[in-house]
C-alpha positions as CSV (number, residue, x, y, z in Angstrom):
1,X,-11.4,-36.2,10.2
2,X,-14.2,-34.6,12.3
3,X,-15.7,-33.0,9.2
4,X,-15.7,-36.3,7.4
5,X,-17.6,-37.9,10.3
6,X,-20.1,-35.0,10.4
7,X,-20.7,-35.3,6.7
8,X,-21.2,-39.1,6.9
9,X,-23.6,-38.6,9.8
10,X,-25.6,-36.0,8.0
11,X,-26.0,-38.3,5.0
12,X,-27.1,-41.2,7.2
13,X,-29.6,-38.8,8.9
14,X,-31.0,-37.9,5.5
15,X,-31.5,-41.6,4.7
16,X,-33.2,-42.2,8.0
17,X,-35.6,-39.3,7.3
18,X,-36.2,-40.7,3.8
19,X,-37.0,-44.1,5.2
20,X,-39.8,-42.5,7.1
21,X,-41.5,-41.3,4.0
22,X,-43.6,-43.6,1.7
23,X,-41.8,-42.4,-1.4
24,X,-39.0,-44.5,-3.0
25,X,-37.9,-41.3,-4.8
26,X,-36.8,-39.8,-1.4
27,X,-34.6,-42.8,-0.9
28,X,-33.2,-42.5,-4.4
29,X,-32.3,-38.9,-3.7
30,X,-30.1,-40.1,-0.8
31,X,-28.0,-42.4,-2.9
32,X,-25.3,-39.8,-4.0
33,X,-25.0,-38.6,-0.4
34,X,-24.6,-42.2,0.7
35,X,-21.8,-42.7,-1.8
36,X,-20.2,-39.5,-0.4
37,X,-20.6,-40.9,3.1
38,X,-18.9,-44.1,2.1
39,X,-16.0,-42.0,0.7
40,X,-15.8,-40.1,3.9
41,X,-15.7,-43.3,5.9
42,X,-12.8,-44.5,3.7
43,X,-10.9,-41.3,4.4
44,X,-11.5,-41.7,8.1
45,X,-10.3,-45.3,8.0
46,X,-7.1,-44.2,6.2
47,X,-6.5,-41.5,8.8
48,X,-7.0,-43.9,11.7
49,X,-4.6,-46.3,10.2
50,X,-2.0,-43.6,9.8
51,X,-2.3,-42.0,13.2
52,X,-3.6,-43.1,16.6
53,X,-7.3,-42.2,17.1
54,X,-8.1,-38.8,18.7
55,X,-10.1,-39.1,22.0
56,X,-12.6,-36.5,20.9
57,X,-13.5,-38.7,17.9
58,X,-14.7,-41.6,20.0
59,X,-18.0,-40.0,20.7
60,X,-18.6,-39.1,17.1
61,X,-17.7,-42.6,16.0
62,X,-20.1,-44.1,18.5
63,X,-22.9,-41.8,17.3
64,X,-22.2,-42.8,13.7
65,X,-22.4,-46.4,14.7
66,X,-25.7,-45.8,16.5
67,X,-27.1,-44.0,13.5
68,X,-26.1,-46.8,11.1
69,X,-27.6,-49.5,13.4
70,X,-30.8,-47.5,13.5
71,X,-31.0,-47.3,9.7
72,X,-30.2,-51.0,9.4
73,X,-33.0,-51.9,11.8
74,X,-35.4,-49.6,9.8
75,X,-34.5,-51.3,6.6
76,X,-34.8,-54.8,8.1
77,X,-38.2,-54.0,9.6
78,X,-39.4,-52.6,6.2
79,X,-38.2,-55.7,4.4
80,X,-40.0,-57.9,6.9
81,X,-43.2,-55.8,6.5
82,X,-43.1,-56.1,2.7
83,X,-42.3,-59.9,2.9
84,X,-45.4,-60.2,5.0
85,X,-47.6,-58.4,2.6
86,X,-46.2,-60.5,-0.3
87,X,-47.1,-63.6,1.6
88,X,-50.7,-62.3,2.3
89,X,-51.1,-61.4,-1.4
90,X,-49.6,-64.7,-2.5
91,X,-52.1,-66.6,-0.4
92,X,-55.0,-64.4,-1.6
93,X,-53.9,-64.8,-5.3
94,X,-52.7,-68.3,-5.4
95,X,-53.8,-70.1,-2.2
96,X,-51.3,-72.2,-0.3
97,X,-48.7,-74.8,-1.3
98,X,-48.9,-78.5,-0.3
99,X,-46.5,-77.7,2.6
100,X,-48.9,-75.1,3.9
101,X,-47.0,-72.0,2.9
102,X,-48.6,-69.1,1.0
103,X,-48.1,-69.4,-2.7
104,X,-45.5,-67.1,-4.2
105,X,-46.7,-64.1,-6.2
106,X,-46.0,-64.5,-9.9
107,X,-43.5,-62.0,-11.1
108,X,-43.8,-60.7,-14.6
109,X,-40.6,-59.8,-16.3
110,X,-40.6,-56.2,-17.5
111,X,-38.1,-53.9,-19.1
112,X,-38.3,-50.1,-18.9
113,X,-36.2,-47.9,-21.1
114,X,-36.0,-44.2,-20.6
115,X,-34.2,-41.9,-22.8
């Protein structure tokens, strides 16, 4: 169970580092690791249901919880940042609506096929 926790924490740490880079490709590279982290967490959950938790795991579980909260805050702050930029660009491109809000950016539908 400890190895599953360490594996999950390592993958979350990789995501945290990727979130600090301006490249979406870095985040995409973390996706398989995040899927593995989710599988590790599933195994941990099954182990905890089958047997009482081990006291030495409490610290690791708390550390994982802190890591996940940090990543969640980073994602939330990033989303707010980009929403703000979209609002500024909408106002610059389309002015303001009758209610005083920035106009929404028009979104063109596109399809990309790679093969």
